[in-house]
N, C-alpha and C positions, 0 to 999 in steps of 0.2 A: 951434792949434784945440783950443778946451775937450773935454774927457770928451762933457759934454753935449750938444754941437753934432755931435759925430763919431755921436754913438745916433744922434738927431734923422736925421742923413744916412741911417744903415744902416735904419732906422724910415724912412724914407717911401720909398728903394726898395725894402723888401720889401712894401710898401702897394702901390707903383704895379706891381710882376711879377705879385701878386695879383689886380690889376683884371685884365690883360693873362690871366690862366688862363681860357680858356673851360672849363667841363663837357664832359666826351666822352660821346659819344654811346654809346649799348647798343649798336650794331655794336663801335663800337671797343673799349669793353671785352669784348666775347665774341672776339674777334680777340687778345686777348692769353692767354682761357684755353687750357687742353689738355683733349684727350679721349682716352681710351683704349676704343676701342668694342670694344665685346663684338661678336662673331657671334652672339650670340643677343640678338633685342631684348628690351630691359623693358617695351616697351608691345606691344599686340597691339590692333588695331585691327577687330572684325567691319562688314566692307563691308556687310554684308548690310543690317542696322541702319541703318549709314551712309549708306545709299542711299534711306532714305525721311525721313532731314535735310532741313526745309525751310533752317534757318538756319544751319547749318555755322559756328556760333561758334568752332569749335578754329581754322578756316582765318586770321580774324581775331584771336583774342586769343591766340595761343598766342607767346609772345616771341622765339619762337628760330627762327618760321617752318616749324616741321617740317612742318604740313599744309600743302598746294599744290592748290587748286581749279581739275580740267582739265576738257575735255569729259566725260570717263567716270568723271567723281568723283572723290572726293579720294586725292591722292596722299600717303603719309607716308613718311615719310625721320625714322627715332630717330637717327641718327649725328650730328645736332647739337644733341641734347634739353639744356638743360638742367636740367633734373631738377625742376622749379617745381610739377609736376602742375596748371597750369592747367586744361589737357585732358580732364582726368580728372573734374575738378569743374564744368566747364561743358557737358560732351556732355547735351543733353538726351536723346538716346536709350540711355545708359547703354552704348555702345558701344566703348568704352575699358579694356580692363584693363593700369591701372598697376603696376608694382611697379620698387624699387628694382634699377640695375644690382647686376650680383655684388660684392662686392669687391673691388677694386682697377679695376676698370670705372667708365666713365661720363666725367662733367667732373670736372676739378679746376680750381676758380678759384685765377686769378692778379690778383690785385688789385693795382693801379699807383699 
């Protein structure tokens, strides 16, 4: 087999492998990350302001799903936060106080 045909064969195999690979879902990517959760939350929600919000965009737009709508209002859990700041920006009631976690705490991204 000539050098050219063996290179072509390897190239074809690589192309076929790339076609088979599917993009990772956000949930799968987040599963590979590591959190060092601080006992003091880096996000504080003012539930008095939050209660009068009609649209509750944080429930629908937080990529980590840290905000959940319940019968009694919003339940917030900072432990899985990806530190994007979306909640702070989209809150129409300005009910979210957002700070970066303390040094060495929070999410550690592990890209695969």
